[in-house]
N, C-alpha and C positions, 0 to 999 in steps of 0.2 A: 504494500499500500504506500503511496506516495503523498498523501495528504495534501497534493496541489489542487488549488481551486482553477476552473477553466469555465469558458462557457462554450455551448455546442448549440450551433445554428442548425436545424434540418429543413431540408427543401426537397420536393420531388417535382420533378418532370418529366412530361411525356413524350417532349422531342425536341429537337435541334430548332432554332430559327436562325436563318442565314449564318449556318455552319457553326454556329455555336450553341454551348447550354447556356440560357440566362436564368441564372440562379438569384439574382436580385437587381434591385435598381440603383440609379447613384445616391439617393437618398439613404436607402438601406446600407449600401457598403460603406457611405461616412460614419454612419452610426457604428457598424462592425468595427470599423477602424478606430472608434474612439474607445470602446468596450475593450479592443484589443491592447491599448497602450497600458490598461490598469490588470487585466489578466488574459492569458490566451485564449482565443477565439479559435474552433474548430467547427469546418463545416462538413456535415453529413449530407451527401447529395443521392438520392435515389431516382432512379429512371426505370420507365416501364409504363404498361398500359393503366395499372391500379396503385395509387397509393399504399394501399393495405396489404398489395402483393408485388413490391418492386422486384423486377429481374435483374437490377444492378444496382450496387451501392459503392459509393467512394466516400473516405474519409482523408480529410486534408486540413491544416492549419490554415489560418487567414492569410499568412506569409505566403502560401502557395495558391491561394485563391484571391490574388491580387485584382482581379477584374470581374466584372459583374458577368461578363459572357467569357466562357472557356471553352475550347475546344476538346470534342470529344477523345481524341486521342492523348490528349494530356491528362483529362481527369481519369482516365482507363489506368494509369499509372498509380493511383492511390485507391483502387479497386480494396475492397475488403469481401471476406466470404459471408454471403447471408446468413448461414447457419453456424457461425462461430462466434463467442462473445471478442470483444476488443480488449484487448491487454493493456494495461499501462506502459509497456514495452512498446507496442503498436502505436501507441498515441505519442509518445514523447520522443519516438526515434525516426519520426516522419521528416 
């Protein structure tokens, strides 16, 4: 147990817009960056047809999710398995 405090922003998207996964808007990104100055912010991004049953999940730090639109091949680098818990090692070593 690390006892580290952090924020998690969970988003779900069904598709790609103009070649990117748009996970937030400009105002939200600014707010997340402000929070990130206080405590780490992580983005968990689900993709698929239904939010209750995502086909794909990724987990990344806000340092890695710097833009409101992310290319799918970039997001794929941060894939996590749907049926496995996320360990502190997974979280802090990204």
